[in-house]
C-alpha positions as CSV (number, residue, x, y, z in Angstrom):
1,M,8.8,-28.8,33.5
2,N,6.5,-27.6,30.7
3,D,9.0,-25.0,29.7
4,T,11.6,-27.7,29.4
5,L,9.3,-29.8,27.2
6,R,8.6,-26.8,25.0
7,V,12.3,-26.1,24.7
8,D,13.0,-29.8,23.8
9,A,10.1,-29.8,21.4
10,R,11.4,-26.7,19.7
11,R,14.9,-28.1,19.5
12,N,13.5,-31.4,18.0
13,R,11.5,-29.5,15.4
14,E,14.5,-27.5,14.4
15,T,16.6,-30.6,14.2
16,I,14.0,-32.4,12.0
17,I,13.9,-29.4,9.6
18,T,17.7,-29.1,9.4
19,V,18.1,-32.9,8.8
20,A,15.3,-33.0,6.3
21,R,16.8,-30.1,4.3
22,E,20.1,-31.9,4.2
23,L,18.6,-35.2,3.1
24,F,16.5,-33.5,0.5
25,A,19.6,-31.7,-0.8
26,D,21.5,-34.9,-1.0
27,R,18.9,-37.3,-2.3
28,G,15.9,-35.3,-3.6
29,H,12.3,-35.5,-2.5
30,D,12.1,-39.3,-2.3
31,V,13.6,-39.3,1.2
32,Q,11.4,-41.3,3.6
33,M,10.1,-40.1,6.9
34,T,11.8,-43.0,8.7
35,E,15.1,-42.0,7.2
36,I,14.6,-38.4,8.5
37,A,13.8,-39.6,12.0
38,A,16.8,-41.9,12.1
39,A,19.2,-39.1,10.8
40,A,17.7,-36.7,13.4
41,Q,18.3,-39.3,16.0
42,L,14.7,-39.2,17.1
43,G,12.0,-41.7,17.2
44,I,9.5,-41.9,14.4
45,G,6.8,-40.8,16.9
46,S,8.6,-37.6,17.7
47,L,8.8,-36.8,14.0
48,Y,5.1,-37.5,13.4
49,R,4.1,-35.4,16.5
50,H,5.7,-32.4,14.7
51,F,4.9,-33.4,11.1
52,P,2.2,-35.9,10.6
53,N,3.3,-36.6,7.0
54,K,5.9,-35.5,4.4
55,K,3.6,-32.8,3.1
56,A,3.5,-31.2,6.5
57,L,7.3,-31.5,6.8
58,L,7.9,-29.9,3.4
59,T,5.4,-27.2,4.3
60,G,7.3,-26.6,7.6
61,I,10.6,-26.3,5.6
62,V,9.1,-23.8,3.2
63,Q,7.4,-21.8,6.0
64,E,10.8,-21.5,7.8
65,R,12.5,-20.4,4.6
66,F,9.9,-17.7,4.0
67,R,10.3,-16.4,7.5
68,A,14.1,-16.2,6.9
69,M,13.4,-14.5,3.5
70,S,11.3,-11.9,5.2
71,Q,14.2,-11.1,7.5
72,T,16.4,-10.8,4.4
73,A,13.9,-8.5,2.7
74,Q,13.8,-6.3,5.8
75,E,17.6,-6.0,5.7
76,A,17.5,-5.2,2.0
77,E,14.9,-2.5,2.7
78,T,17.3,-0.7,4.9
79,I,19.9,-0.3,2.1
80,E,19.8,3.3,1.0
81,E,20.5,2.9,-2.7
82,S,17.4,1.4,-4.3
83,R,19.1,-0.7,-7.0
84,E,21.5,-2.1,-4.5
85,A,18.6,-2.9,-2.2
86,F,16.8,-4.7,-4.9
87,E,19.9,-6.7,-6.0
88,S,20.6,-7.6,-2.4
89,L,17.1,-8.9,-1.9
90,L,17.2,-11.0,-5.1
91,R,20.8,-12.3,-4.6
92,R,20.3,-13.2,-1.0
93,Y,17.0,-14.9,-1.7
94,L,18.7,-17.0,-4.3
95,E,21.8,-17.7,-2.3
96,A,19.5,-19.1,0.5
97,A,17.6,-21.1,-2.0
98,A,20.8,-22.5,-3.5
99,A,21.4,-24.5,-0.3
100,D,17.9,-25.7,0.1
101,K,16.8,-28.3,-2.5
102,A,13.5,-28.9,-0.7
103,F,12.6,-25.2,-1.1
104,Q,13.7,-25.2,-4.7
105,W,11.5,-28.2,-5.4
106,A,8.6,-26.6,-3.6
107,M,8.9,-23.3,-5.5
108,L,9.2,-25.0,-8.8
109,G,5.6,-26.2,-8.5
110,S,5.5,-29.1,-6.1
111,D,2.0,-30.0,-5.0
112,A,3.7,-31.6,-1.9
113,V,3.3,-28.4,0.0
114,D,0.2,-27.0,1.8
115,W,0.5,-23.5,0.3
116,A,-2.5,-22.2,2.2
117,G,-0.7,-23.2,5.4
118,I,2.1,-20.7,4.7
119,Q,0.1,-17.8,3.2
120,A,0.9,-15.4,6.1
121,E,4.6,-15.9,5.7
122,K,4.4,-15.5,1.9
123,D,2.3,-12.3,2.3
124,E,4.7,-10.8,4.8
125,F,7.6,-11.4,2.4
126,A,5.6,-10.1,-0.6
127,A,4.7,-6.9,1.3
128,I,8.4,-6.1,2.1
129,A,9.7,-7.1,-1.4
130,T,7.0,-5.0,-3.0
131,R,8.3,-1.9,-1.2
132,V,11.9,-2.7,-2.2
133,I,10.8,-3.2,-5.9
134,N,8.6,-0.1,-5.9
135,R,11.3,2.1,-4.5
136,A,13.7,0.8,-7.2
137,V,11.1,1.5,-9.9
138,S,10.4,5.0,-8.6
139,A,14.2,5.8,-8.6
140,G,14.5,4.6,-12.2
141,A,17.0,1.9,-11.0
142,V,15.1,-1.0,-12.7
143,R,12.6,-1.3,-15.5
144,A,9.5,0.9,-15.0
145,D,7.2,-2.1,-15.5
146,L,8.8,-4.4,-12.9
147,T,6.3,-5.5,-10.2
148,Y,6.3,-8.0,-7.4
149,P,4.6,-10.7,-9.5
150,D,7.8,-10.7,-11.6
151,F,9.9,-11.6,-8.5
152,P,8.7,-15.2,-8.3
153,V,9.1,-15.6,-12.1
154,M,12.7,-14.4,-11.9
155,T,13.6,-16.5,-8.8
156,C,11.9,-19.6,-10.1
157,G,13.8,-19.2,-13.4
158,V,17.1,-19.1,-11.6
159,M,16.1,-21.9,-9.2
160,S,15.3,-24.1,-12.2
161,T,19.0,-23.6,-13.2
162,M,20.0,-24.6,-9.7
163,Y,17.7,-27.6,-9.4
164,F,17.7,-29.1,-12.9
165,Q,21.2,-28.0,-14.0
166,P,20.1,-28.2,-17.7
167,S,23.6,-28.1,-19.2
168,G,25.4,-30.1,-16.5
169,T,27.6,-27.1,-16.0
170,S,24.8,-24.7,-15.3
171,D,25.8,-21.6,-13.3
172,W,22.8,-20.0,-11.5
173,E,25.0,-17.0,-10.7
174,R,25.5,-16.4,-14.4
175,H,21.8,-16.8,-14.9
176,L,21.2,-14.2,-12.2
177,A,23.7,-11.8,-13.8
178,L,22.0,-12.1,-17.1
179,L,18.7,-11.5,-15.5
180,L,19.9,-8.4,-13.6
181,E,21.3,-6.9,-16.9
182,G,17.8,-7.3,-18.4
183,I,16.0,-5.4,-15.8
């Protein structure tokens, strides 16, 4: 019976995160916890058992996204050509972010995330991405001074185009293409 509860609890958590991402994408970070519970077709108590407040929920969303990004980085690391590996990592990271307004908002400096709570996931991603970047630098496929700390700067720049759409017709993929030409 405990295994069934754990499976149900895991399913509920996944449902909450999926629904919260959708609501944040549609309406921004002002979505209320009660709305998330209702959309997930769960009681508010179930939501609060998994995520005691909105900060915990946003942290959970970002944590899940970094886990997925680490998988993306591992896949990019297996690409033989170093420039292609780097571009794949950067593009797939941004494609995933394009569909996740909550992640964009968090990465653009939100204090509504417990960053210390996801340090292990961030570190795992950074380690893999660093290897991909260093290999591209060593091969002369990207600028010689490119380092991992440049990665969040690049991705946040493109994410700001996604999130804020400064010109109303902003195209994050064009922003990415311009960025890749520069490195």
